[in-house]
N, C-alpha and C positions, 0 to 999 in steps of 0.2 A: 330853556336853551342855555348852553354853556357859553360864556363870553370871556375870552382870555385876552389880557393885554400884557405883552412882554416887550420891555424896552431893552433892545440888544446892543444898540450902538453905544460907543464910548463917547460921552459928551459932558460938558460942564453941568453941575448939579441943577442949576436953574433951568437949563434947557431940557434936562431929563424930566423935571417936574412939569414943564410946559407940555410934554408929550403925553402925560397922563390925563385922560379925559375925566376930570374930577366931577363933572356934572352928570356923568353916566352912572346911574345907580344900579345897572344890571350886570356889571362886570363880576364874574365869579372867581377869577384867578388873576393875580397881579404879580408879575415877575420884575423885581427891581434889585436883585442881588448884585453885589460888586460894583455899585454905581457911585460909591463914595459920597453918599448923601449927607453924612455927618449928622450932628444933632439938630441943626436948623432944618435941613431937608427932611429929616425923619419926623420932625414936629408937623410939617405940612402934610406928609403922607399919613400920619396918625389921625389927623382930623378927617381925612377922606375915608380911612378904614372905619373909623367910628361911625361915620354917617352913612356908610354903604351897607345895607342889610343883606345884599346878595353875595358878598365875598365869602368864599369857602376856604381859599388858600392864598396867602401872600408870601412872597419870598423877599425878605429884606436883610438877609445875611450879608456879612462882609461889607458893611457900609460905614464902619467907624462911628456908630451912633452913640456909644457910651452906655454905661450901666443905667443911668437915670432914664434915658429914652427907652431902653430895653424894658425897664420896669413899667413904663407908661404903656408900651405895646402889650405887655402881659396883662395889664389891667383891662385893656380893650378886648383881648382874647377871652378873658374870663367873663366879661360882660356880655359878649356875643357868642358864648359857648355853643349855642344851639345851631348856629350857621358857620361861624368862622372856626376852622379846625387847625389852622397852622399859620405861623409867621415865618416858617422856614421852608415853605414850598412843599410840604407834605400833605397827605390826604387825611390823616388822623386815624386810619384803621389798618395801617401796615402791620404785618407780622414780623417783617424784617426791615430795618431802617439803616441805610448806609449814609452816614454824614461825614465820612472820611474825605479829606481834601477840600472841604467846603470853606475853609478859613473862617470858622465861626467866631473865634475870639470869645472873651468873657461875655460880651453883650449878646452874641448869638446863643451861647449856652444858657443864658438867663431866659431867652425867648423859647428855647427848645425844651427846657425843664418841664413846664406845665403840659406840653404835648406828650412827653414821655409818661407822665403820671396819668393823664386822661385816656391814653390809648391802651385799653385793656387787652387788645389783641397782640401787642408788641411782645415778641419772644427773643429777638436778636437785634442788637444795635452795634454798629461799627462806627468808630469816630477817630479823630486824630488827623492832623495835617501832615506831619513829618513821618509818623509811623502809625499805621492803622492798628487799632485795638478792637477786637470783637468780643462782646460779652453776650452770653445767652442765659435765659432764665433758669435753665436746668443745670447750670454750673454750681458746683459745691465748693470749689476753691479756684483761685487765680493768683498769678504773680504779675504785678504791674511794675516791678522794678526795672529801671532802665527804659521805660516806655515814654518818657518826656511828655506826660499828660498835660502839663501846664494847667492854668486855671480852667479853661473851657473843658478840657477832658475830665478834670476832677469834678466839676459841676455835673457833667453828663453822667459820669460813673456813680456819683453819690445819689443822683436822682433815679438811676436805673436799678441799683443794687436791691432796693426793697422788693423788686419784682422777682428776684432770684430766690430759689427754694432752699 
């Protein structure tokens, strides 16, 4: 049985963390994007993710967690690769992935990168907050000048390009 927890209200970080039923190890999806968890809140959530074997998808994008916490989450993702497929709210088997407008930031791109690599079915990805960029595996050339990729876009692009033929 799929059990999903989504915190949709805007509230202080500690109140958000109190809403997550940390003792429930049957939750399969956890939605916490855009809650401004920052590094300390992310650390609490990372312990829960690490200890919950049922989670298949977590969305912790747009939380200002920083690169160090993002790397910690990636380590958990790799450790639980058999069950946990995403830290960005994805399923892990998409052929098309639209990450545009999700305000990923560099920390989000760090968490998305291993998902791009692990998803063998992925053929198209769209990303970018200000100006959406779409890349497909069958592209032989592309011009990204004037696209304002920023760090997050550059990380996503560099991770996806090896899939292109």
